[in-house]
PADO-580339 format. One line per field, with one value per residue (C-alpha): residue number from 1; residue in three letters; chain; x, y, z. Coordinates in steps of 0.001 Angstrom, whole numbers. Each point is the difference from the previous one (the first is absolute). Layout:
<recs>
num = c(NUM; ...)
residuo = c(Ala; ...)
cadena = c(A; ...)
X = c(X; ...)
Y = c(Y; ...)
Z = c(Z; ...)
</recs>
This chain:
<recs>
num = c(1; 2; 3; 4; 5; 6; 7; 8; 9; 10; 11; 12; 13; 14; 15; 16; 17; 18; 19; 20; 21; 22; 23; 24; 25; 26; 27; 28; 29; 30; 31; 32; 33; 34; 35; 36; 37; 38; 39; 40; 41; 42; 43; 44; 45; 46; 47; 48; 49; 50; 51; 52; 53; 54; 55; 56; 57; 58; 59; 60; 61; 62; 63; 64; 65; 66; 67; 68; 69; 70; 71; 72; 73; 74; 75; 76; 77; 78; 79; 80; 81; 82; 83; 84; 85; 86; 87; 88; 89; 90; 91; 92; 93; 94; 95; 96; 97; 98; 99; 100; 101; 102; 103; 104; 105; 106; 107; 108; 109; 110; 111; 112; 113; 114; 115; 116; 117; 118; 119; 120; 121; 122; 123; 124; 125; 126; 127; 128; 129; 130; 131; 132; 133; 134; 135; 136; 137; 138; 139; 140; 141; 142; 143; 144; 145; 146; 147; 148; 149; 150; 151; 152; 153; 154; 155; 156; 157; 158; 159; 160; 161; 162; 163; 164; 165; 166; 167; 168; 169; 170; 171; 172; 173; 174; 175; 176; 177; 178; 179; 180; 181; 182; 183; 184; 185; 186; 187; 188; 189; 190; 191; 192; 193; 194; 195; 196; 197; 198; 199; 200; 201; 202; 203; 204; 205; 206; 207; 208; 209; 210; 211; 212; 213; 214; 215; 216; 217; 218; 219; 220; 221; 222; 223; 224; 225; 226; 227; 228; 229; 230; 231; 232; 233; 234; 235; 236; 237; 238; 239; 240; 241; 242; 243; 244; 245; 246; 247; 248; 249; 250; 251; 252; 253; 254; 255; 256; 257; 258; 259; 260; 261; 262; 263; 264; 265; 266; 267; 268; 269; 270; 271; 272; 273; 274; 275; 276; 277; 278; 279; 280; 281; 282; 283; 284; 285; 286; 287; 288; 289; 290; 291; 292; 293; 294; 295; 296; 297; 298; 299; 300; 301; 302; 303; 304; 305; 306; 307; 308; 309; 310; 311; 312; 313; 314; 315; 316; 317; 318; 319; 320; 321; 322; 323; 324; 325; 326; 327; 328; 329; 330; 331; 332; 333; 334; 335; 336; 337; 338; 339; 340; 341; 342; 343; 344; 345; 346; 347; 348; 349; 350; 351; 352; 353; 354; 355; 356; 357; 358; 359; 360; 361; 362; 363; 364; 365; 366; 367; 368; 369; 370; 371; 372; 373; 374; 375; 376; 377; 378; 379; 380; 381; 382; 383; 384; 385; 386; 387; 388; 389; 390; 391; 392; 393; 394; 395; 396; 397; 398; 399; 400; 401; 402; 403; 404; 405; 406; 407; 408; 409; 410; 411; 412; 413; 414; 415; 416; 417; 418; 419; 420; 421; 422; 423; 424; 425; 426; 427; 428; 429; 430; 431; 432; 433; 434; 435; 436; 437; 438; 439; 440; 441; 442; 443; 444; 445; 446; 447; 448; 449; 450; 451; 452; 453; 454; 455; 456; 457; 458; 459; 460; 461; 462; 463; 464; 465; 466; 467; 468; 469; 470; 471; 472; 473; 474; 475; 476; 477; 478; 479; 480; 481; 482; 483; 484; 485; 486; 487; 488; 489; 490; 491; 492; 493; 494; 495; 496; 497; 498; 499; 500; 501; 502; 503; 504; 505; 506; 507; 508; 509; 510; 511; 512; 513; 514; 515; 516; 517; 518; 519; 520; 521; 522; 523; 524; 525; 526; 527; 528; 529; 530; 531; 532; 533; 534; 535; 536; 537; 538; 539; 540; 541; 542; 543; 544; 545; 546; 547; 548; 549; 550; 551; 552; 553)
residuo = c(Met; Leu; Ile; Gly; Ile; Asp; Val; Gly; Gly; Thr; His; Thr; Asp; Gly; Val; Cys; Ile; Arg; Asp; Gly; Arg; Val; Glu; Ala; Met; Ala; Lys; Val; Pro; Thr; Asp; His; Asp; Asn; Leu; Leu; Ala; Thr; Ile; Ser; Glu; Val; Leu; Cys; Leu; Ile; Leu; Lys; Asp; Cys; Lys; Gly; Glu; Asp; Ile; Arg; Thr; Leu; Asn; Leu; Ser; Thr; Thr; Leu; Ser; Thr; Asn; Ser; Ile; Val; Thr; Gly; Arg; Thr; Glu; Lys; Val; Gly; Met; Phe; Val; Ile; Pro; Gly; Pro; Gly; Ile; Asn; Ala; Gly; Ala; Tyr; Ala; Leu; Gly; Ser; Gln; Tyr; His; Val; Leu; Ser; Gly; Cys; Val; Asp; His; Arg; Gly; Ala; Ile; Ser; Ala; Lys; Ala; Arg; Val; Glu; Gln; Ile; Lys; Pro; Met; Ala; Ala; Arg; Cys; Arg; Glu; Asp; Gly; Ile; Arg; Val; Tyr; Gly; Val; Val; Gly; Lys; Phe; Cys; Thr; Arg; Asn; Pro; Glu; Gln; Glu; Ile; Ala; Ile; Ala; Asp; Ala; Leu; Ala; Pro; Gln; Ala; Asp; Phe; Val; Thr; Gln; Gly; His; Arg; Val; Ser; Glu; Ser; Leu; Asn; Phe; Gly; Arg; Arg; Val; Ser; Thr; Val; Tyr; Tyr; Asn; Ala; Ala; Val; Trp; Arg; Thr; Phe; Asn; Thr; Phe; Ala; Asp; Ala; Leu; Glu; Gln; Ser; Leu; Arg; Asp; Leu; Asn; Ile; Gln; Ala; Asp; Ile; Asn; Ile; Val; Lys; Ala; Asp; Gly; Gly; Thr; Met; Pro; Leu; Lys; Leu; Ala; Arg; Glu; Ile; Pro; Val; Gln; Ser; Ile; Phe; Ser; Gly; Pro; Ala; Ala; Ser; Val; Met; Gly; Ile; Leu; Ser; Thr; Ala; Pro; Ala; Ala; Glu; Asp; Ala; Leu; Ile; Leu; Asp; Ile; Gly; Gly; Thr; Thr; Thr; Asp; Met; Ala; Val; Leu; Leu; Asp; Gly; Ile; Pro; Leu; Leu; Glu; Arg; Asp; Gly; Ile; Ser; Ile; Gly; Glu; His; Pro; Thr; Leu; Val; Arg; Ala; Leu; Lys; Val; Glu; Ser; Ile; Gly; Ile; Gly; Gly; Asp; Ser; Phe; Ile; Ser; Ser; Arg; Asp; Gly; Gln; Leu; Arg; Val; Gly; Pro; Asp; Arg; His; Gly; Pro; Cys; Met; Ala; Ala; Gly; Gly; Pro; Ala; Pro; Ala; Leu; Met; Asp; Ala; Met; Asn; Val; Leu; Gly; His; Ala; Ser; Phe; Gly; Asp; Arg; Glu; Arg; Ser; Ala; Lys; Gly; Ile; Lys; Glu; Val; Ala; Met; Ile; Gln; Gly; Leu; Ser; Ala; Arg; Glu; Cys; Ala; Glu; Gln; Ala; Val; Asn; Leu; Ala; Met; Ser; Ile; Leu; Lys; Arg; Lys; Ile; Thr; Ala; Phe; Ile; Asp; Ala; Ile; Asn; Ala; Arg; Pro; Val; Tyr; Thr; Ile; Gln; Glu; Ile; Leu; Glu; Asp; Arg; Thr; Val; Lys; Pro; Gln; Arg; Ile; Leu; Val; Ile; Gly; Gly; Pro; Ala; Glu; Ala; Met; Ala; Pro; Leu; Leu; Glu; Glu; Thr; Phe; Gly; Leu; Pro; Val; Val; Ala; Pro; Arg; Tyr; Ala; Gln; Val; Ala; Asn; Ala; Ile; Gly; Ala; Gly; Leu; Thr; Arg; Pro; Thr; Gln; Ser; Leu; Val; Leu; Thr; Val; Asp; Thr; Ser; Arg; Gly; Ser; Phe; Thr; Val; Pro; Gly; Leu; Gly; Ile; His; Lys; Thr; Val; Lys; Arg; Thr; Tyr; Thr; Leu; Glu; Glu; Ala; Val; His; Asp; Ala; Thr; Thr; Met; Leu; Arg; Ala; Glu; Leu; Asp; Arg; Gln; Gly; Ile; Pro; Ala; Glu; Glu; Gly; Asp; Ile; Gln; Val; Ile; Gln; Ala; Asp; Ala; Phe; Asn; Met; Val; Glu; Gly; His; Tyr; Thr; Ile; Gly; Arg; Asn; Ile; Arg; Val; Arg; Cys; Gln; Met; Arg; Pro; Gly; Val; Ile; Thr; Thr; Leu; Glu; Pro)
cadena = c(A; A; A; A; A; A; A; A; A; A; A; A; A; A; A; A; A; A; A; A; A; A; A; A; A; A; A; A; A; A; A; A; A; A; A; A; A; A; A; A; A; A; A; A; A; A; A; A; A; A; A; A; A; A; A; A; A; A; A; A; A; A; A; A; A; A; A; A; A; A; A; A; A; A; A; A; A; A; A; A; A; A; A; A; A; A; A; A; A; A; A; A; A; A; A; A; A; A; A; A; A; A; A; A; A; A; A; A; A; A; A; A; A; A; A; A; A; A; A; A; A; A; A; A; A; A; A; A; A; A; A; A; A; A; A; A; A; A; A; A; A; A; A; A; A; A; A; A; A; A; A; A; A; A; A; A; A; A; A; A; A; A; A; A; A; A; A; A; A; A; A; A; A; A; A; A; A; A; A; A; A; A; A; A; A; A; A; A; A; A; A; A; A; A; A; A; A; A; A; A; A; A; A; A; A; A; A; A; A; A; A; A; A; A; A; A; A; A; A; A; A; A; A; A; A; A; A; A; A; A; A; A; A; A; A; A; A; A; A; A; A; A; A; A; A; A; A; A; A; A; A; A; A; A; A; A; A; A; A; A; A; A; A; A; A; A; A; A; A; A; A; A; A; A; A; A; A; A; A; A; A; A; A; A; A; A; A; A; A; A; A; A; A; A; A; A; A; A; A; A; A; A; A; A; A; A; A; A; A; A; A; A; A; A; A; A; A; A; A; A; A; A; A; A; A; A; A; A; A; A; A; A; A; A; A; A; A; A; A; A; A; A; A; A; A; A; A; A; A; A; A; A; A; A; A; A; A; A; A; A; A; A; A; A; A; A; A; A; A; A; A; A; A; A; A; A; A; A; A; A; A; A; A; A; A; A; A; A; A; A; A; A; A; A; A; A; A; A; A; A; A; A; A; A; A; A; A; A; A; A; A; A; A; A; A; A; A; A; A; A; A; A; A; A; A; A; A; A; A; A; A; A; A; A; A; A; A; A; A; A; A; A; A; A; A; A; A; A; A; A; A; A; A; A; A; A; A; A; A; A; A; A; A; A; A; A; A; A; A; A; A; A; A; A; A; A; A; A; A; A; A; A; A; A; A; A; A; A; A; A; A; A; A; A; A; A; A; A; A; A; A; A; A; A; A; A; A; A; A; A; A; A; A; A; A; A; A; A; A; A; A; A; A; A; A; A; A; A; A; A; A; A; A; A; A; A; A; A; A; A; A; A; A; A; A; A; A; A; A; A; A; A; A)
X = c(46; 1224; -1135; 429; -49; -143; 710; -1665; -333; -3612; -587; 1972; -1494; 761; -816; 768; 310; -272; 364; -790; -3196; -391; -953; -55; 288; 102; 52; 1117; 906; 3874; 1393; 3267; 1324; -305; 265; 561; -3147; -1763; 1465; -540; -3699; -205; 1633; -2168; -3144; 1324; 921; -3629; -386; 3423; 2553; 3097; 2044; -1285; 1575; 3198; 686; -892; 485; -288; -102; 736; 23; 2546; 3194; -2072; -1638; 3084; 1610; -3164; -489; 3663; 310; 3226; 3225; 3073; 2660; 3653; 853; 3606; 490; 2841; -881; 3502; 772; -2574; -2968; -1276; -774; -1427; -2851; -1421; 389; -2677; -104; 2132; 2973; 1037; 3689; 2090; 2992; 2954; 325; -1126; -1161; -75; -2725; 1986; -225; 3886; 1000; 1802; 382; -220; -2603; 1609; -1823; 1841; -1790; -3353; 1221; -1019; -3012; -1170; 607; -2266; -2726; 437; -258; -3149; -1642; -65; -29; -686; 2123; 137; 3138; -45; 2781; -114; -11; -275; -1989; 3008; 2331; -1466; 3357; 324; -3792; 688; 3214; -1802; -3074; 2255; 1772; -3341; -1450; 1174; -2158; -3059; -3060; -180; 1873; -1607; 2493; -603; 777; -2812; -2936; 49; 2113; -669; 2361; -687; 1923; -2565; -2881; 1944; 840; -3798; -763; 2545; -797; -3722; 725; 2031; -2497; -3104; 2177; -703; -3626; -539; 1956; -1763; -3306; 1297; 1188; -3410; -1810; 1981; -811; -3811; 41; 1501; -2600; -2678; 1829; 590; 3215; 82; 2345; -196; 396; -311; -1399; 2661; -749; 710; -2982; 2123; 507; 3103; 745; -475; 3826; 1123; -2579; 1642; 3363; -1703; -3272; 143; -1192; -3358; -839; -3139; -642; -3908; -602; 2071; -2625; -2815; 1425; 664; -3512; -1469; 2273; -1456; -3619; -630; 2876; -399; 1436; -332; 1228; -1570; -118; 108; -1617; 390; -2309; 646; -1249; 2704; 1505; -648; 3045; 243; 1947; -219; 72; 1381; -1530; -475; 3688; 614; 2063; 3440; 1942; 3224; 2546; -1444; -2325; 608; -471; -727; 2477; 2525; 23; 899; 701; -3032; -1726; -3834; -3165; -1188; -2601; -1186; -2380; -2796; -1339; -3514; -1621; -3199; 1081; 915; -987; -2604; 120; -713; 3057; 20; -3476; 909; -872; 3125; 422; 3192; 2809; -268; -1739; -1360; -593; -2582; -3087; -2976; -1770; 2526; 75; 2454; -84; -167; -1777; 1785; -432; -1619; -2615; -1013; -280; -2405; -1971; -372; -623; 3196; 865; -1878; 2616; -199; -2212; -1461; -1891; 3375; 1270; -2994; 574; 3756; -720; -2877; 2376; 2333; -2928; -1285; 3267; 69; -3730; -1010; -2319; 1663; -463; 1405; 2959; 661; -372; 2642; 2195; -34; 458; 2987; 1602; -808; 1727; 3152; 176; -359; 2584; 2664; -629; 172; 3203; 1505; -854; 1442; 3275; 362; -685; 2770; 2860; 913; -2296; 1588; -1973; 1149; 997; 1332; 719; -2484; 1181; -2865; -3089; -2472; -2255; -3855; -2117; -2802; -1446; 320; 472; -784; 652; -174; -2961; -1685; 550; -3390; -1892; 2281; 113; -3228; 1487; 3339; -1715; -2136; 3098; 2386; -2313; 1806; -1448; 972; 481; 88; 1100; -1208; 1543; 721; 151; 2799; 1746; 3079; 403; -741; 2695; 2551; -870; 470; 2900; 3055; 3735; 2090; 3853; 2468; 3606; 2846; 3084; 2995; 3203; 2926; 1979; 3070; 433; -1656; -2407; -3553; -2267; -3500; -555; -3036; 1225; 3462; 1690; 3362; 2105; 2201; -989; 1839; 646; -2193; -3093; -2995; -3195; -1898; 1776; -921; -3538; 106; 1762; -2066; -3371; 1541; 1027; -3125; -1922; 2127; -545; -3501; 91; 2024; -2719; -2776; -1578; -1284; 977; -1663; 1350; -360; -113; 3664; 471; 3062; -638; 3574; 2781; 2702; 3712; 2237; 3653; 2660; 2618; 3624; 1934; -964; -754; -3038; 1315; -3390; -3702; -2246; -3028; -2992; -3156; -3101; -2599; -3039; -2812; -2989; -2583; -3468; -2366; 291; -3574; -3431; -3203; -2206; -3290)
Y = c(129; 3344; 3586; 2945; 3633; 3226; 3218; 2454; 3813; -194; -3524; -2944; -3357; -3405; -3629; -3369; -2544; -3848; -2207; 2666; 1256; 3158; -1284; 3536; 3547; 3624; 3590; 2672; 3779; 412; 2068; 1189; 1293; -3481; -2445; -2952; 530; 200; -3533; -1489; 825; -1726; -2996; -173; 139; -2671; -2129; -276; -2506; -1330; -1650; 1801; -3091; -1170; 2938; -757; 3056; 3629; 2335; 3802; 2786; 3268; 3659; 740; 636; 2001; 2032; 835; 1235; 1933; 1842; 748; -2294; -1527; 12; 2041; -2232; 349; -912; -1042; -430; -1270; 1055; -561; 2302; 1055; 559; 3223; -1473; 3486; -451; -2989; 1785; -873; 1257; 2449; -2377; -1237; -702; -1013; -2245; -786; -3724; -1753; -3353; -409; -1791; -3333; 189; 794; 2515; 2762; 2516; -1082; 1794; 1925; -1068; 2683; 2534; -521; 985; 3610; -718; -2520; 2498; 2547; -2681; -1011; 3521; 313; -2817; -2541; -3493; -1765; 233; -1050; -995; -270; -785; -19; -3688; -1223; -2919; -1154; 479; 1322; 88; 3569; 261; -2412; 1836; 3315; -1773; -1500; 3216; 1734; -3022; 1392; 2898; -1574; -1819; -1217; 663; -813; -1204; 630; -3683; -1378; 2160; -1069; -2177; 2445; 2553; 3891; 2217; 2845; -2427; -2009; 3309; 768; -3662; -102; 3389; -745; -3511; 1353; 2896; -2465; -2673; 849; 775; -3353; -1910; 1450; -959; -3411; -523; 919; -2251; -3047; 661; 495; -3517; -1590; 1737; -1621; -3324; 178; -1626; 476; 977; 3704; 1361; 3514; 752; 1482; 2741; -2770; -2271; -2393; -285; -206; -1289; 2552; -707; 1177; 2951; 1151; 538; 1427; 1613; 2196; -3067; 328; 3383; -198; -3443; 1044; 309; -3212; -1811; 1419; -1661; -3215; 255; -248; -2674; -1894; 881; 691; -1069; 1215; -1472; 3301; 3636; 1482; 3230; -622; 2779; -115; 2521; 1178; 2846; 2355; -1209; -2296; -2100; -1228; -2743; -2009; -3682; -981; -3280; -459; 737; 3138; 2829; 703; 3296; -1622; 2575; 881; 2279; 3726; 1528; 3634; 1126; -2781; -3069; -3295; -3516; -1300; -2231; 512; -975; 2775; 1845; 3522; 1811; 2333; 2338; -1288; -2303; -522; 2555; 2770; 3219; 1895; 3835; 3124; 2278; 3238; -932; -3483; -3442; -1956; -3789; -900; -488; 936; -2184; 1438; -3322; -2421; 964; 1444; -3264; -1562; 2819; 2247; 3835; 864; -1206; -2570; -1854; -3100; 2507; 1153; -3658; -619; 3145; -1360; -3604; -1569; -985; -799; 613; 1219; 2998; 1051; 2856; 1578; -635; 2141; 2744; 403; 8; 2649; 2330; 61; 63; 3133; 1690; -1056; 1030; -3629; -2570; -2811; -2618; 2426; 551; -3592; -927; 2852; -1353; -3630; 982; 2050; -2771; -2399; 2639; 406; -3855; -389; 2673; -1348; -3666; 942; 1966; -2964; -2489; 2443; 239; -3865; -281; 2738; -2276; -3795; -1985; -1823; -2801; -1978; -2707; 1598; 3214; 630; 2252; 255; -501; 2609; -254; -40; -748; -2161; 166; 1771; -1781; 2142; -735; 2175; 1103; 2098; -2380; -1485; 3377; 1672; -3223; 1298; 3477; -1219; -2207; 2798; 2462; -2482; -2120; -3162; -2945; 680; -2831; 281; -3470; -1887; 1435; 3391; 1945; -1837; -1211; 1754; -2000; -3181; 833; 802; -3391; -1950; 1802; -2338; 852; 1308; 368; 888; -856; 1549; -1793; 1887; -1645; 1541; -2803; 1850; 389; -3357; 1887; -1494; 2228; -344; 3311; -888; -3192; 1429; -2416; 696; -2767; -878; -1671; -1283; 2417; -2450; 541; 555; 1942; -3405; -987; 3341; -355; -3689; 1372; 2882; -1885; -2854; 2287; 2017; -3333; -1040; 3482; -469; -3423; 1174; 2631; -2519; 1484; -2724; 812; -2317; -546; 3383; 2025; 1220; 2207; 1571; 3534; 962; -2072; 2010; -660; 2562; -384; 2036; 1367; 1096; 1192; -1988; -3213; -1388; -573; -1420; 245; 2339; -2399; 1244; -2212; 1123; -2421; 362; -1998; 1188; 2018; -1283; -1627; -3254; -922; 1485; 61; -2747; 958)
Z = c(-27; -687; 471; -2268; 1339; -2230; 1737; -2223; 159; 1266; 1134; 1170; -1437; 1242; -1260; 1364; -2728; 158; -3171; -2284; 2007; 2095; 3463; 1695; -860; 1552; -935; 2480; -612; -147; 2743; -1380; 3242; 1285; -2865; 2523; 1962; -3461; -872; 3498; -358; -3374; 1466; 2912; -2132; -2264; 2993; 1120; -2812; -584; 2723; 291; 345; -3565; -1598; -1871; -2099; 297; -3095; 550; -2407; 1924; -713; 2724; -2124; -2544; 2475; 1713; -3205; -1065; 3263; 430; 3200; -939; 1868; -886; -1988; -323; -3618; -1174; -3806; -1959; -3610; -1514; -3281; -2482; 2338; 1496; 3441; 1302; -2720; 2163; 3347; 2722; 3706; 1643; 685; -3431; -292; -3061; 402; -2127; -1454; -3066; -1104; -3794; -1849; 167; 3962; 102; 2570; -1922; 2720; 3745; 2332; 2685; 3173; 2066; -2247; 1776; 3381; -17; -2119; 2421; 2799; -1565; -321; 3570; 1144; -2171; 2135; -2963; 729; -3339; -3078; -3594; -2016; -3796; -2365; -3752; -1237; 3493; -1147; -1779; 3044; 3069; 1986; 316; 1177; 2550; 1219; 415; 1620; 2407; 932; 740; 1885; 3498; -228; -2119; 971; -3617; -3160; -3474; -2562; -3716; -999; 2359; -1266; -3646; -2362; -2964; -1232; 167; 2250; 363; 598; 2548; 1971; 283; 1007; 2708; 1273; 286; 1456; 2787; 618; 650; 1692; 3575; -423; -1781; 2548; 2840; -1550; -661; 3705; 1051; -2599; 1085; 3710; -969; -1827; 3046; 2361; -2342; -38; -3781; -860; -3691; -2549; -897; -3428; -1395; -3342; -2464; -2687; -2764; 1174; 2096; 3483; 2136; 3525; 2846; 799; -3546; 98; 3268; -1913; -3375; 1173; -3178; -1921; 1883; -1717; -2084; 1445; 106; -3721; -643; 2436; -2184; -3170; 1755; 1548; -3506; -1113; 3069; -476; -3732; -2105; -3716; -3140; -1945; 243; 3042; 1923; 3913; 2183; 3898; 1222; 3593; 2163; -1020; -3218; -3041; -952; -3408; -1858; -3113; -825; -3500; -984; 3811; 1041; 2069; -1393; 1467; 709; -1333; 1161; 3412; 1374; 816; 3430; -610; -2623; 980; -2183; 2053; -691; 1628; -2448; 15; -1764; -2388; 2293; 187; 2365; -621; 2666; -402; 2536; 2042; 2614; -2568; 1297; -1917; 26; -1704; -453; -2376; -1151; -1262; 1370; 956; 932; 1674; 340; 3404; 2545; 3285; 1737; -640; -2061; 1837; -176; 2040; 2591; -1674; 95; -3730; -3127; -2215; -3204; 1756; 1433; -3491; -1188; 3005; -1053; -3640; 985; -1288; 3671; 3211; 2625; 3449; 1077; -3356; 1650; 1096; -3599; -1249; 2655; -1115; -3741; 420; 1506; -2680; -2303; 1363; -498; -3722; -589; -600; 1285; 2163; -2972; -2596; 2513; 444; -3610; -1009; 2773; -1231; -3633; 986; 1632; -2672; -2565; 2297; 31; -3607; -949; 2535; -1237; -3498; 451; 2119; -3042; -2590; 2011; 198; -3598; -876; 759; 340; 2110; 2910; 1731; 3005; -2391; -3083; -2131; -2861; -2585; -2320; 2147; 974; 2986; -975; 3106; -541; 3364; 3285; 3226; 3170; 3708; 3146; 2049; -2355; -3005; -275; 171; -2488; -2412; -2150; -153; -1416; -2400; -1394; -110; -1713; -2193; 1506; 2085; 3531; 2549; 3837; 1012; 3257; 3057; -1987; 3170; 1640; -3307; 1062; 3110; -1964; -2436; 2833; 1633; -3381; -1369; -254; 821; -2720; 54; -2675; -387; -2335; -926; -1788; -1150; -1513; -1590; -650; 3647; 827; 2458; 764; 2085; 1502; 2057; 1535; 1412; 959; -2377; -1478; -1618; -3002; -3172; -3079; -2934; -2154; 2290; -2425; 25; -11; 3221; 1589; -663; 1402; 3028; 726; -194; 2088; 2680; 37; 446; 2893; 1669; -288; 1337; 2958; 655; -282; -3010; -2647; -3691; -2553; -3663; -1878; 3241; -439; -3058; -1497; -618; -1227; -1514; -1817; -735; -1566; -1188; 1599; -2334; 1002; -2828; -3058; 2024; 1866; 3393; 1390; 640; 2272; 903; 1761; 951; 1940; 929; 2345; 1469; -1977; 1749; 350; 2605; 1472; -832; -999; 2191; -593; -2148)
</recs>
């Protein structure tokens, strides 16, 4: 038996699943000032129908890291970077304590200039005086040789609670993206780990001895132990849970648009022949691109609780939310209140809905029904404009799915799949707006939690080889050894997939035939003078994102 929990911007949902059936569910308001209390409340409600000792796995999607960054509640970070020649390291500066060090690792992983560890002493002193306790260290080509990163991290360790090292956060190359990823990882580390401590204690108090996994942005999960080290991977885990919720409850074989309609926002994603699209290079946090792989998802500031107001003589809907809609006891009229007035929904206190819409209508010189119609039509037009732009942007460049790259394929949604609290009420409106069939699957209101619960673990592995030097490196596993100069790309693919399967076995993650996919396999000749001196080989493979099962019909 497993539990899935999704901590959303408005509500936190939880489900208990056994043998492909939902045995218990819960939905409570999210208290962003005390997420742990919110999760505990969900667990207590679920345990009324499920025994804690029977629960073996708990998968959680959380807004914690995202909210910390969005609200500016992050910790100050001391950044130490080793860019080497040819990079303007200042262009990637983040935070008030950003320090550039000498040293260089070349593209083959060879140290061409040693890092001067003694150089950091005055820089570290300034960080210490500034009260900094978490640090980030990034070196160019660190994934091919992390020696300098490790040396700097060791030097900082006496004054650090935690040091994020660049080669640990991602196996992909890109210095600028790596700097951003390391910075944000360190910035949310303490917040996430404090939460993780409390979460584990709460489960012990409830007699739940389960493996805890965190949903990642790419539609997979990672063990809580790994999430403690790389919490940045949990950013945007909520939208990923939305996509997995659709794959669990309403799998499609054609192109489809996914809309997760919450209280504050509507998250949109796309399926191509039933397969989710991927933000291949990594998501951006504000203006800073990162190496955090994520499903292709965007948010629209329209939800069931979107504030309806009259400003400058114009009727407006969203993007603000002033608490729940009036039908649920909130202080101000919202989109769900307008749908109540029109009969599209029958939610909560409909008399309060009518009262709130009437107040806005009087300002606009309209009847309550006219005002509600205009508000709903405006919300639909915003959704249509934003969704159309989203699809157009996807089709303007090569399409990346979680399985492959498709150069000449355009996305043409054949249906819309909707989940979230207002999903069923808004389905007919969306069908009329887009002229497409709209499906709200069973358990649409808690589909995110189902998606979180049924999301399977993913893990990637990168293997690099320089045959001229005989070097063999797997940064993510800390493997560095020598190989023969005759080592081939075919051998590298075999070794990479074998090692990933062994690592999955070590973690107790089942992998069936076809679950491990090779997403990069390149070999380039290295030339010195007029002669080929060896080959540079790079292989990347991963456990394919997806769900462990779908719900029984």
